[in-house]
N, C-alpha and C positions, 0 to 999 in steps of 0.2 A: 544084796551085797555083791554077788557075782556079776549082776548087771552093772553095778557101779564100777567095779574093777574093769569090766569090758569097755565101759565108756571112757575111763581114764586111759586105757591102752590105745583106744581109737584116737582120742584127743592127742596123745603123745605121738602117735604115728603121723597124724595130719600135721602136727607142729614140726616134726622131723623132716617130712617131705617138703613143707613150705620153706623151712630153713635151707634145705638142700637146693631147692629151686632158686632161692634168693642168692645163694653162693654161686650157683651156675650163672645166673644173670649178671652178677657182679663181675665174675671172671670173664664173661663174654665181652663186657663193655671195656675191660681194661687189659685184655691180652690180644695182641694182633693175630689174625688168622694165618694159616699156612697157605702156600700157593700164592697166586695173584689175587688181589681183591681191589675193588674200585675205591677211589678217593675223590673228594670234591673240594674245590676252592669256593670262596664266596662268589656270588653271581658277578661276573666281570662285565656284564652288559655288552657283550660282543667284542670286547678287547681281547686280543690274542696274547698268549704267553710267548715271549720271545727268548727267554733264557731261564735256566734253572740250575742250582747247584746245591749239593748237600755236603756238610762238613763232617757229619757222623751219622749214626743211625737215627738220630732224633732231630737234629737241627738242619734246616734247609731254607733256601731263599728262592724266590722267583720274581721275575719282572714282566710287566706288560707294556705293550705299545699303546698309543692313544688312537682314537678313532679319527681325529682331525687336529690340525694345529690348535693349540690352547686347550684341547681336551685333556682329561686327567690320565696320567700314567701312574702305575702302582708298583711298589716293592712290597711283596708279601713274605711272611716268615712262618715257619712251623717249628714247634719244639717237641712234637710227638710223632715224628716220622712221617708227617703228611696227612695224618688223620684229621687234623684241624689246622686251618691256615688263618692268619689275621693280617691286617694291613700294617706294615711297618712304616711306610712313607708314601706320600703322593705328591705330585707336582703337575703343572700344566705342560708337561713334556712327556713324550713317550720314551721308554727304555728299550735298549737293544741287547745289553749284556750286563752280567753281574758276576764278579769274581771276588774271592776272599783270600787274604794272605794268611790269616790264622782265624781263630774263633772270634776275635774282636774286630779286626781291621778288614774292611772290604770296600770295593768300589763298584759303582753302577754308572753306565753311560747311556746316552741316547740323544734325543733332540725332537725335531718335528714341531716347532712352535716359534720359529724366528731365529733361534741359535742353538748350537750344540750344548750338551749338558753333561757334566761329570760331577758326581757327588761321592762322598766318602763317609764311612762310619768308623769310629774307634771304640764303640761300646756295643758291639754285636747287633747293630741295627736299631738301637733305641733312639739314636739321633743321627741325622744325615746332614752334612754340610757341603756346600758348593765348593768345588776345586777350580782354580783358574785354568782355563784352556784357551787355545787360539780361537778366533772368531770364525767358526765353521757352522754350517747349517745343521748338521747331524752327524754324530759319531755312529758308524755302522757296526764297529766291533772294537775290541780291545784285548790286550794281554797284559796281565799284572804279574810281574816277576817278583817284586817285593814292595814294601811300602813306598819306596822312593822311585823305583824304576818301573815304568809302564809305557806301553805303546797304544796309540789310538789310530784308527784308520777311517777315512771318509772317501767315498767314490765320486764325489762331485768333481767335475773336470777342471774347474778354475782354482778353487781354494783347497781342494782335497789332497789326499796323499797319505803318507805315513808320518806320524809325529811321535817323538819320544821325549820323556822327561826322566831325569835321573835325580831329581831333588823334590819329588812328591808334588809336582805341578807348579812350582815357583817359576820355572822357565821351561820352554819347549823348543825342540829342534825339529824342523821339517826335514826329514831324512830322504823322502822320495816323493816324486810327483810325476805322473805320466798322462795327464790330461784325461782323455776318455777311457784310459786303461787304469785309472786309479783303483786301488783295492777296496773290497768290502769285507774281506776276511783276513785275519792274521793269527798266526800261532808261533810262539817262541818256545823252544825246548829249554833254553838257558839264556844267558846274557849274550850269546853269540849266534847260535844256530836258530834260524826261524824261516817262516814261509808266509807268503801273501798270495792272494788271488782275487780276481773280481768274481764273476759267477763261476759255478762249478765246471762249466764247459769251456772256460777260457784258460789263459796261460797261468802257469805256476811259476813263481819266482822264489829264489832262495837267498838267504844271507848267512854268512859265517863270521861277520864282524859286527853283530849287534844292530844291523840295519843301515850302516854307513853306505854299503853297496848292496844292490839286489841283482841277481843274475837269473835270466830266464832259463828254465829247464826245457830244452827243446823236445817237442812231441808229447809233453805231459800236460794234462788238464789240471784245473784247479780243484777246490774242495769245498764241501759244506762243513766238514769237520775233519780235524787232523790231530793225531796224538802220537808222540814218541815215548818209548820206555827207556831208551838210552840214546847216545849220540848217533847210533847207526840204524836202529830198528824202529820203524813207525808204520802206522796204518792211516789211510784217509778214505773218507766217504765223499761221494759227489752226486748223490741222488740218481744213481744208475744201478744196473743189475749186478754190479760187482763191487767188492771192496778191494783196494789196492794197498800193497805193502812194499816197504823198502828195507834193504839190509845194508845200505851204504850211505846213510845220512841224507836220503832223499834225492840222490842223483839219478837213480833208476827206480822204476816202480813196476811191480808185477801184479796182474789182475788175479783176484781170487773170486771165482763165481759163487754166488749165493746158491748152494746146492738145495734143490727142492726135493722133499720126500713125496710130494703129491704131484702126479703128472698133470693134474688139472690146473696147476698154477701157471699163469701166463708170464708174469714177471714179479720180481721183488725189488724194492728200492730201500736203501738205507740212507738216512739223513744225518744221523748223529751216532757217535761211537763212545763206548766206555771201555778203555783198555785197562784190565787189572794187572796183567803180567804178560810175558812172552807167549803164553799159551791161551789164556782166556780173554776173549774180547766179546763184547755185546754190541749189537747194532740195532738201531731203532728206526722203524720206517713203516712201510705198507706193502701189500701184495694185491694183485688182481688175479682172481681165479674163478673157475667154474665149479659151483657147489650146490646144486647142479646148474644154477643160473649165474650169470656174470655178477660178481661181487668185488668190492674193494674193502679190505679189512686191514686193521692195524696188525703188524707183525713185529715180533722181537726175535732177531737172529742172534745166534751165539756160536762160538767155536771154542773148543778146548785143546786144539792142536795148532794154534797159531794161525788159523785161517785155511789150513789145507782142506778141511771139510767144515761146512756150516750147517747147523740145524736151525730150527725155528720153533717158536711157541706162539700160539694165539691165546693170550690169557683171558680175553673177553669173549667167551663162546655165546653170550647172550646180549651183553651191552654192545651198542653200535659205535665203537671208536674206529674211525676209518683210517687214521694215520697217527703214528707216534712221532712227534717232532722234537721232544725233549726227553732225555733219558740219562740215567747214571746209576752205576753200581759202586758202592764204597768198599765192598768186599764180596766174597763169593755168595753171600746169602742175602744182603740188603740191597735192593734196587728199586728204581722208580722209572716209569715210562708215562709221559703225559702227551695229550693232544695239544693243539694250538688253543683249544678252549679251556674251560675251567675244570676238566676232569682228567683222570689218569688212573694208573694201577700201581700197586706196590707189592713187593714180595719180601718176606723175611726168611725164605727157605731156598733162595736161588731160583725161584720161578718154577719149581717142579709141580706142575698141575696136570698130571697125566692119568690120574686114577678115577676120574669121573667119566662115565660113558653113557650117552643117550642110547637106550635100548628100544625105544618106541616113540614115534612122533604122534601116535594116536592120543587124543585128549582123554585122560582118565575121567571117570565120573566123580571121583572124590580125591581128597588129600589122604595119602596112605604112607605109612612107614612099615616095612616088613621086617620080620625077624632075620637077623643076619645069618649067613650060612657059609661055611659050617659053624656050628656053635655047640660045644666049645671049639676054639680055634688055636692054631699055632703055626706060623705067626700071622697068616693072612686070612682075612674073611671078607665077604662081600655084603654090602648094605644096599638094599634096593628101596626106592621110594617113588611115589607118584605125585605129580604136581598138576592140578587141574586149572590153575590160574597163573598167568605170568607174574613174576615178582621176585624180590630178593629172597633167596633160600639159604638157610644156614644149617649145616650139619655139624654137631659138636659131640665130643667124647669127654666124659669125666669119670673119675673113680668113685668109689662108694662113699667117700667123704665129701664129695662135691667139688674136688679140685679138678680143674680143667686139664685134660691130657692134650687136647688139640682141637682146632676148628678145621674141619676137613673141607667144607664147602662154605663159601660166602660170596655169592654172586647172583645176578639176575638170571633166572632160567625161564625158558618158554614151557608151556604145558607139555607134559609127556612123562614117560617113565625113565628113570635113571638108575645107574648102579655105580656105587663107589667101592673101590678096592682098598681096604684098610690093612696096612701092614704094621704090626706092632714093632716098635723099635727095640733095640737091645736094652735100653734103660727101663722098659716097661715091665713091672713085676706081675707075676701071676695073680689072678684074682677076678673079682666081679667088676664090670664097668657098665656104664650107661651111655647110650647114644641118643641124642635129641635132634629131631628135625623141626625147624621153626620157620614159619613165614610170618607175614604181617597179620594174618588172620587166624593162624592155628599153630599148635605145638604138640608134639607127641614124643614120649621117651620109651625106649625099650632096653632090656637088660641083655648083656652078653658076657661070656666067660672066656678069659685068656689063660691057657695052660701051657707053660713053657715045657 
């Protein structure tokens, strides 16, 4: 009888552990990790991502160029923050820009297949319809003010220039043409104030009457990206070692060097900006540095004091993303940074991934997860582990009921020994917790105790 009772207890224990592991696996699949983690689009077969926008923490769109005239260009959409992307629309033209007026109405432009192309959706990308535009080879860029008013630019010397519609594409006005100096970039802050440029190293022109006239700003270069937060204050990037800002509506620009914390960095470049407010700006680009050999890595720069000082993050310590060309933050926590190819990174915590440290590059003999120390802890403890094969590594914490507390690590790591500094947040209750280290081939869980 005692043996039977013992068997029942063992069976119940195994069932409880299996249930807990099931809950952990379920939570892992449906809860986004903290820090930066890698995302993937479908295989784009070499087509590059030319633009990306997110409307909220879940809904985003991206467009691709085509490889040659009459090759396919795509509009892609995500409804889960970029964890999964699907094709929303395809055509035998490449796309260069996509912008939305609201959650339902959006425009995408491009060309490279005989004539320029502008299409519109009024049902959140379920359907896209062609909008009438002038007979141009390719639209390089656009700015959408509202459903009726938008500008398109083309840098072709004969037929290009700046074009505006105020009736949703029924008719267009060619506002500006400068031959070889026709623009390939446009940004409008509102119906009146706006800027155009050709390449980032050429002239910057400004309008204060909605594009009826454009005035060159002497001695100021163009932009790869430009954003204003009010009629006076704005920042621009132009693929150089500085970001530039203006406090008088773009008449004058002041350089803000991208301050490096590492003396081995040779240079940093920012291609695209995401301006949240007058203090917080993110810049997406790349850096070249000695580490200890010459390397080029994707870097995400940020400032919290309006650009007086710039910091940086390298979110992919193991994946090899050389440059971030598309990036956006919709608030202080949710942001994305993508390469020209089909991959990028996403954060739901403002990109704070500073707690994992490689402590040895020597290849361990086996996969190991060590007991955290100190244990019990309040509020900080360290978790050390060994990885003997390169691969995706996930470090998760859950409570005694199997509810996920957080995913601490979710990235590809090289073989070596690592240490993660875990800090219990103010909302974490005292009690027993479990931390799990998982790779494609192994998984191990250990117990830790948090005492407030």
